[in-house]
Each structure stands twice: as structure tokens, then as C-alpha cells.
C-alpha positions in Angstrom: 109.0 78.0 133.1 108.1 77.8 129.4 108.2 80.9 127.3 105.7 81.5 124.5 105.5 84.1 121.8 103.8 84.8 118.4 104.6 82.5 115.4 107.8 83.2 113.4 107.8 85.4 110.3 110.2 86.6 107.7 110.5 89.7 105.5 112.4 90.0 102.2 113.7 93.5 102.1 114.9 95.3 105.3 114.3 99.0 104.3 114.1 101.0 107.5 113.2 97.9 109.5 109.6 99.0 110.3 108.3 95.3 110.2 110.4 94.7 113.3 108.0 97.0 115.2 105.4 94.2 115.0 107.7 91.5 116.6 107.2 90.6 120.2 109.6 89.3 122.9 110.9 85.8 122.1 109.3 85.8 118.6 111.5 84.7 115.8 111.8 87.3 113.0 114.1 86.9 110.0 115.0 89.6 107.5 116.6 88.8 104.1 118.6 91.8 102.8 121.1 92.1 100.0 122.6 95.6 100.8 125.0 96.0 103.7 124.5 99.8 103.5 120.8 99.4 104.3 121.7 97.3 107.4 124.2 99.9 108.6 121.4 102.5 108.7 119.9 100.5 111.6 122.9 98.7 113.0 126.0 100.9 112.5 129.6 100.1 113.0 131.5 101.3 116.1 131.2 105.1 116.3 128.4 105.2 113.8 124.9 106.5 114.1 121.7 104.5 113.8 119.3 106.5 111.5 116.5 104.0 112.1 115.8 102.3 115.5 113.2 99.7 114.7 115.7 96.8 114.6 117.5 98.0 117.8 114.2 98.4 119.6 113.1 94.8 118.6 116.4 93.4 119.8 116.2 95.3 123.1 112.8 93.9 123.9 114.0 90.3 123.4 112.9 89.5 119.8 114.9 86.7 118.2 115.8 88.8 115.2 118.3 87.8 112.5 119.3 89.3 109.2 120.3 87.0 106.4 122.6 88.9 104.1 122.6 88.3 100.3 120.0 87.6 97.6 117.0 86.2 99.3 116.6 83.2 96.9 120.3 82.3 97.2 120.2 82.4 101.0 117.0 80.4 101.2 118.5 77.7 99.1 121.3 77.2 101.6 120.7 74.5 104.3 119.6 75.7 107.8 122.2 75.2 110.5 121.6 77.1 113.7 124.9 76.0 115.1 127.0 77.8 112.4 127.4 81.5 112.9 129.7 84.2 111.6 130.6 87.7 112.6 129.5 90.2 109.9 131.0 93.4 108.5 131.7 95.1 111.9 128.1 96.2 112.6 127.0 96.1 116.2 124.1 94.9 118.2 122.4 97.5 120.5 124.6 96.2 123.4 127.6 97.2 121.2 128.7 93.5 120.7 129.6 92.3 117.2 126.6 91.1 115.2 126.6 87.4 114.5 124.3 85.8 112.0 123.6 82.3 110.7 125.7 81.1 107.7 122.9 79.2 106.0 119.3 80.0 105.0 116.1 79.9 107.0 114.5 76.6 108.1 112.0 74.8 106.0 108.3 74.8 107.0 109.0 77.4 109.7 107.4 80.7 109.0 103.7 81.4 109.4 104.1 84.6 107.4 106.5 85.8 104.8 106.4 89.4 103.5 108.0 90.2 100.1 108.7 94.0 100.2 111.7 94.4 98.0 110.2 96.5 95.1 110.1 100.1 94.2 108.2 101.8 91.4 111.3 101.9 89.1 113.1 98.8 90.3 111.5 95.3 89.9 113.6 92.3 91.0 111.8 89.9 88.7 113.5 86.9 90.2 111.8 87.6 93.6 108.2 87.4 92.2 108.3 84.7 89.6 107.1 81.1 89.7 110.3 79.6 91.0 110.7 82.2 93.8 107.1 81.8 95.0 107.5 78.0 95.0 110.6 78.4 97.1 109.0 80.7 99.6 106.3 78.1 100.2 109.0 75.5 101.2 109.9 77.9 104.0 106.2 78.5 105.1 104.3 76.0 107.2 101.1 74.4 105.9 98.8 77.3 106.6 101.5 80.0 106.1 100.7 83.1 104.1 102.9 84.9 101.6 102.3 88.6 101.6 103.5 90.4 98.4 103.6 94.2 98.4 102.5 95.1 94.9 102.0 98.9 95.3 103.6 100.4 92.2 102.9 103.5 90.1 104.0 102.0 86.8 103.6 98.2 86.9 100.6 96.1 87.7 102.3 93.3 89.7 99.0 91.9 90.8 98.5 90.2 87.4 101.9 88.5 87.8 101.3 87.2 91.3 97.7 86.1 90.5 98.8 84.1 87.5 101.8 82.6 89.2 99.6 81.6 92.1 97.1 79.9 89.9 99.9 78.1 88.0 101.1 76.6 91.3 97.6 75.5 92.4 97.4 78.1 95.2 94.9 80.8 96.1 95.3 84.5 96.5 93.4 87.6 97.4 94.2 91.3 96.8 94.0 93.9 99.5 93.7 97.6 98.3 93.7 100.4 100.8 92.0 103.5 99.3 91.9 105.3 102.6 94.3 108.1 101.7 95.2 110.4 104.6 98.3 112.3 103.5 98.1 114.7 106.3 98.8 111.9 108.8 101.2 110.1 106.6 98.8 107.4 105.4 99.0 106.6 101.7 97.2 104.0 99.6 98.8 100.6 99.4 98.2 97.3 97.6 99.0 93.7 98.8 98.4 90.2 97.5 98.1 87.4 100.0 98.9 83.9 98.8 98.1 80.6 100.5 98.0 76.9 99.7 94.2 76.9 100.0 91.6 79.7 99.8 90.3 78.6 103.3 93.5 79.8 104.8 92.7 83.4 103.7 89.1 83.5 104.8 90.0 85.2 108.2 91.3 88.3 106.5 89.2 91.4 107.2 89.3 95.1 106.3 90.8 97.5 108.9 88.3 98.7 111.5 86.3 101.7 110.2 87.7 101.3 106.6 84.3 101.6 104.9 83.6 104.8 106.8 86.7 106.7 105.6 85.8 109.8 103.6 88.0 108.9 100.7 86.7 105.3 100.5 83.1 106.6 100.5 84.0 109.1 97.8 85.5 106.3 95.6 82.2 104.4 95.8 84.1 101.1 96.4 84.3 100.0 100.0 85.6 96.5 99.2 89.0 95.8 100.7 89.8 92.2 99.8 89.0 90.9 96.3 90.1 87.9 94.3 92.1 89.1 91.3 91.5 87.5 87.9 94.1 85.1 86.6 94.4 84.9 82.8 97.5 82.8 82.5 99.2 85.4 80.4 101.6 86.7 83.1 103.3 83.7 84.5 106.9 84.9 85.0 109.6 82.4 85.3 113.4 82.3 85.5 113.3 82.0 81.7 110.5 84.5 80.9 109.2 87.9 82.0 107.6 90.8 80.3 107.5 94.1 82.1 105.9 95.9 79.2 102.9 93.6 79.3 102.0 94.7 82.8 102.9 98.3 82.4 100.0 100.5 83.6 98.2 102.2 80.8 98.9 99.5 78.2 
């Protein structure tokens, strides 16, 4: 009997592992994470406590979940070899067996979605959002794959960077901005930029149901959710050039 699941996807930045809550049984999900301490919050060593259970929950329901340790770009540059595994740092799977992971990087042309969520308001890993990095991500995405870059930031306007890098690569992008604040229920505004090889691959994106009817959205007077950000060519970051001050909010 054949098994079927949703298309494979990857996330750069593990955090609490919330992205794993979207993964379904048999689905391939790959995390890229540089910090062992972050992993241990979800997959502790023997005798340890799991502070977050999204990863364990995904594994328990049969998700093919793997965590590639190290800098995302360096890991992706390694050849894919599913037959080479190693036991890592003593952390355990939910069944209490040692966690094993692939030695190389993820396969080429494999993911249908890749999420870049490794930023915070006061820490910007420039090498994960510049021209060389985005070009590399697309070697791992399939033809219609979408790169989803989380750009929410109090201090830096990363949309300008992603939009300019996208244009320099000949790709298309659209910005999604959620103005539906609901702090009482834990919903805060967020901003994302979706990048694809062609604009047609982004046409299916829609606003969340009922978004335009949200009180805060109506108050803002702007019910648009997806918009194409302008690309001026001034903010193309590369391995040799970046300028945080130029995209600092308020300048």
C-alpha cells in the first residue's frame, strides 16, 4: 500500500519548533539550526525536560523530521547523502533512543516551501538574507517552490533588502502584512515576504479568512494583505556588501 503526505518543506531557525505543528504524518520536514541549546529545549538529553513539545509531537505522529545542525548555508552546501547518519550530542527522540541525523545537507530541488525565520529585532544574520544565500535556497527548492522570509522587525526594514535581492536574481516577490492585532488572544502583527521564480507561482496566495473584517484592520483603513514591494536596486546585500543603517526604520 502506497503512503502519501504533503510536500516536503524546510525551516531555517528552530526556535520553539512551532513550524513542526503544521507537518503531517510521513511528510518530510527539515530544520536548520545552529545552536545545540535551542535543540535541547525540545529534545533534551537523558534525564532532561522538554520545555517545548512541538518537535516531539511531530515525531510521535510519524513526521519525517530531521534537524540539520550548524550554519544553514554551510549545511546546505554539503552533498546530500541519506545513507550517512551520525549520533548527535546525546539528545533523545521521544522514544528515548539517541537522535541520529544526516551528515550532509538537504537534497537539491526537493522542498516545496522554505521558511527563513532566523532573525530577531536586534540580531540580523546578514549572510542568511543576501543575494548568495537566496540563490542557494532556490537550488534546494523545486521549480514552483516558494521562499518565505520572515521580515517582522521593529528596527530594520528587511523588505527592502529581500525585494531588491529578488529583483537582482530575476525572481518575483510579494509582501504579506498582518495588521490584525489581537494581543488579548496572543495575535501580534507580522510581516513576511514570499519569493518565487515567477510571479504566477504566487498568484494563489490569499488573505486569511475574515481579515478585512477585523476591527484593527478596518481602523487602519488598509485592508490589503498582499502587496508587491518596490525594488529600487539600492539594497542588494551580498557577501561583500551590506548596510544596516540604510534600512534602519526612521532614516
